[in-house]
C-alpha positions as CSV (number, residue, x, y, z in Angstrom):
1,M,114.9,110.1,48.5
2,S,111.5,110.5,50.2
3,T,108.5,108.5,49.1
4,V,105.1,110.2,48.6
5,T,102.2,108.2,50.1
6,N,98.5,108.8,50.3
7,K,98.9,110.3,53.8
8,D,101.0,113.1,52.3
9,L,98.3,114.1,49.8
10,P,95.8,116.8,50.7
11,K,92.3,115.6,51.7
12,Q,89.6,116.4,49.3
13,T,86.2,114.9,48.3
14,Y,85.6,113.6,44.8
15,R,82.3,113.6,43.1
16,S,81.1,111.6,40.1
17,H,79.4,113.2,37.1
18,S,77.1,110.2,36.9
19,P,73.5,110.6,38.3
20,I,74.1,107.2,40.0
21,A,77.3,107.8,41.9
22,V,79.3,105.6,44.1
23,K,79.9,107.1,47.5
24,H,83.6,107.4,48.5
25,D,84.1,106.4,52.1
26,T,87.6,107.9,52.2
27,E,88.5,111.5,51.6
28,T,92.0,110.7,50.5
29,P,92.4,110.0,46.7
30,P,94.5,107.2,45.4
31,L,98.0,108.0,44.5
32,D,98.2,109.2,40.9
33,P,100.6,106.9,39.0
34,F,101.0,109.6,36.3
35,P,101.5,112.9,38.1
36,H,103.6,114.2,35.3
37,L,100.8,113.8,32.7
38,P,98.0,116.4,32.2
39,P,94.6,115.8,34.0
40,Y,91.4,115.0,32.1
41,G,89.8,117.7,30.1
42,P,86.4,117.5,28.5
43,P,86.3,117.3,24.6
44,T,86.5,120.6,22.9
45,T,85.8,119.4,19.3
46,G,83.5,116.9,17.7
47,I,80.0,115.8,18.4
48,V,80.7,114.9,22.1
49,S,81.7,118.4,22.8
50,C,78.2,119.6,21.9
51,L,76.5,117.5,24.6
52,P,75.6,118.5,28.2
53,M,78.5,117.7,30.6
54,I,76.3,115.1,32.4
55,L,76.1,113.1,29.1
56,V,79.7,113.4,28.1
57,P,81.0,110.4,30.1
58,Y,78.3,108.1,28.6
59,A,79.1,109.4,25.1
60,E,82.7,108.6,25.7
61,L,81.8,105.1,26.9
62,V,80.0,104.2,23.7
63,R,82.7,105.9,21.5
64,L,80.0,108.1,19.9
65,H,82.7,109.8,17.8
66,K,83.6,106.6,16.0
67,P,80.8,105.5,13.5
68,Y,81.2,102.1,11.8
69,H,79.3,101.2,8.6
70,F,81.7,99.2,6.4
71,G,79.3,96.2,5.9
72,T,76.5,98.3,4.5
73,L,78.9,100.2,2.2
74,F,80.3,96.9,0.8
75,A,76.8,95.5,0.1
76,S,75.7,98.7,-1.5
77,V,78.6,98.4,-4.0
78,V,78.2,94.6,-4.7
79,L,74.3,94.6,-4.8
80,P,73.2,98.2,-5.5
81,P,69.9,98.7,-3.8
82,P,67.6,101.8,-4.2
83,P,68.9,104.9,-2.5
84,S,65.9,105.0,-0.1
85,Q,66.8,101.5,1.2
86,I,70.5,102.5,1.7
87,L,69.4,105.6,3.7
88,W,66.8,103.6,5.8
89,I,69.1,100.7,6.6
90,N,72.0,103.0,7.5
91,V,69.7,105.0,9.8
92,L,68.8,101.7,11.6
93,F,72.4,100.7,11.8
94,S,73.5,104.0,13.1
95,I,71.1,103.6,16.0
96,G,71.6,99.8,16.4
97,S,75.4,99.8,16.2
98,L,75.4,102.7,18.7
99,F,73.6,100.5,21.3
100,L,75.3,97.1,20.6
101,R,78.8,98.3,20.0
102,G,78.4,100.8,22.8
103,A,77.4,98.0,25.2
104,A,80.6,96.1,24.3
105,Y,82.7,99.2,25.0
106,T,80.9,99.9,28.2
107,W,81.3,96.3,29.4
108,N,85.0,96.3,28.5
109,D,85.6,99.6,30.3
110,T,83.7,98.6,33.4
111,L,85.5,95.3,33.9
112,N,88.9,96.8,33.1
113,A,88.5,100.0,35.2
114,P,91.0,98.9,37.9
115,Y,93.6,98.2,35.2
116,D,92.8,101.3,33.1
117,R,93.7,103.5,36.0
118,L,97.3,102.1,35.8
119,V,97.7,102.7,32.0
120,A,98.5,106.1,30.8
121,R,96.5,105.8,27.6
122,C,93.4,104.5,29.4
123,R,93.4,106.4,32.6
124,H,90.8,109.0,31.5
125,R,88.2,106.5,30.4
126,P,84.9,107.4,32.2
127,V,84.7,104.5,34.7
128,A,88.4,104.6,35.4
129,R,88.5,108.2,36.3
130,G,85.3,108.0,38.3
131,A,83.0,110.0,36.0
132,V,80.6,107.0,35.8
133,S,80.1,104.7,38.8
134,L,80.2,101.0,38.6
135,V,76.5,100.7,39.3
136,A,75.7,103.2,36.6
137,A,78.1,101.5,34.2
138,Y,76.5,98.0,34.7
139,L,73.0,99.4,34.3
140,F,74.0,101.3,31.2
141,T,75.6,98.1,29.8
142,L,72.4,96.2,30.3
143,A,70.1,98.8,28.8
144,Q,72.0,99.1,25.6
145,P,71.7,95.6,24.1
146,I,68.0,95.6,25.0
147,S,67.6,98.7,22.9
148,G,69.8,97.2,20.2
149,V,67.8,94.0,19.9
150,A,64.6,96.2,19.3
151,I,66.4,97.7,16.3
152,L,67.6,94.3,15.1
153,Y,64.0,93.1,14.8
154,Q,63.5,95.8,12.1
155,L,66.1,94.2,9.9
156,P,66.0,91.1,7.7
157,T,66.2,87.7,9.5
158,L,69.5,87.1,7.7
159,C,71.0,89.5,10.3
160,F,70.1,87.4,13.3
161,L,72.8,84.8,13.1
162,P,75.9,87.0,12.6
163,A,74.4,89.5,15.2
164,G,74.2,86.7,17.8
165,L,77.7,85.6,17.0
166,A,79.0,89.2,17.3
167,F,78.1,89.0,21.0
168,T,81.4,87.1,21.4
169,M,82.8,90.6,21.9
170,T,81.7,90.3,25.5
171,L,84.5,87.8,25.9
172,Y,87.2,90.3,25.0
173,P,87.8,91.6,28.5
174,F,88.3,88.0,29.7
175,A,90.5,87.2,26.8
176,E,92.9,90.0,27.8
177,R,93.4,88.1,31.1
178,V,94.2,84.6,29.7
179,T,95.9,85.2,26.4
180,N,98.4,87.5,24.8
181,Y,96.2,87.7,21.7
182,P,92.9,89.2,22.8
183,Q,92.6,91.2,19.6
184,V,91.8,88.0,17.8
185,V,88.5,87.9,19.7
186,L,87.9,91.6,19.1
187,G,88.7,91.4,15.4
188,S,86.5,88.4,14.8
189,S,83.6,90.1,16.5
190,L,84.1,93.3,14.4
191,A,84.1,91.1,11.3
192,L,80.8,89.5,12.3
193,G,79.4,92.9,12.7
194,Q,80.2,93.7,9.1
195,L,78.3,90.6,8.1
196,V,75.2,92.0,9.9
197,G,75.6,95.1,7.7
198,I,75.8,93.0,4.5
199,A,72.7,91.0,5.5
200,G,70.8,94.2,6.4
201,M,71.2,95.3,2.8
202,G,69.5,92.2,1.6
203,M,72.6,90.3,0.5
204,D,73.1,86.8,2.0
205,P,76.7,86.9,3.5
206,F,76.8,83.1,3.5
207,Q,76.2,82.6,-0.2
208,Q,79.2,82.3,-2.6
209,T,79.6,86.0,-3.1
210,G,79.6,86.6,0.6
211,R,82.0,83.7,1.4
212,N,84.6,85.1,-0.9
213,I,84.9,88.2,1.3
214,I,84.5,86.7,4.8
215,G,88.0,85.4,5.1
216,G,89.4,88.7,3.9
217,M,87.4,90.7,6.4
218,L,88.4,88.5,9.2
219,C,92.1,88.9,8.3
220,L,91.7,92.7,7.9
221,N,90.0,93.1,11.3
222,M,92.5,90.9,13.1
223,A,95.4,92.8,11.5
224,N,94.0,96.3,12.4
225,S,92.4,95.5,15.8
């Protein structure tokens, strides 16, 4: 049986969709570990499919198609605020969570790009497939939390502590390298993000009512992460 090597592949030049692209010094692409699987295709449904192609990789990086507002919904049921407050806080959280959660996703995908290329489920992530360069990914990661903190200052001060603790999500890519249970780190960070949502609605998540739900939320997130 003959073995296919890089030398046997046709020479071609690859370009990144990112405005800050990494120049490829070689014309020969790396050997595809999944030649039997279909190549990447841009989204055809959902909000990401409506964006210009140059923005699609960045929207995929921040998981734009996956909103997350459990904390505000919980607080709205337990401590019903005026509808105007619910609307305003959820608008702020829609923007803030997009930046802060998106930064965590971008950070994870950037550090894990060499491994994602070797995993069938992850091979089409923007950095792994070369649609976003490493330079652009690091700059994008840095810009997002700066924007997210600006939104955080519009929220009650009760949000600051759980929001700061939620930055433990930056440890997730490293946890994957040193433990078989990295989802514990990810699940805990997601649970802390829910506490930010609860505090944003004016409910103290560290009082008795909040403490009754914290353990349950941690277990729920760890089980589903």
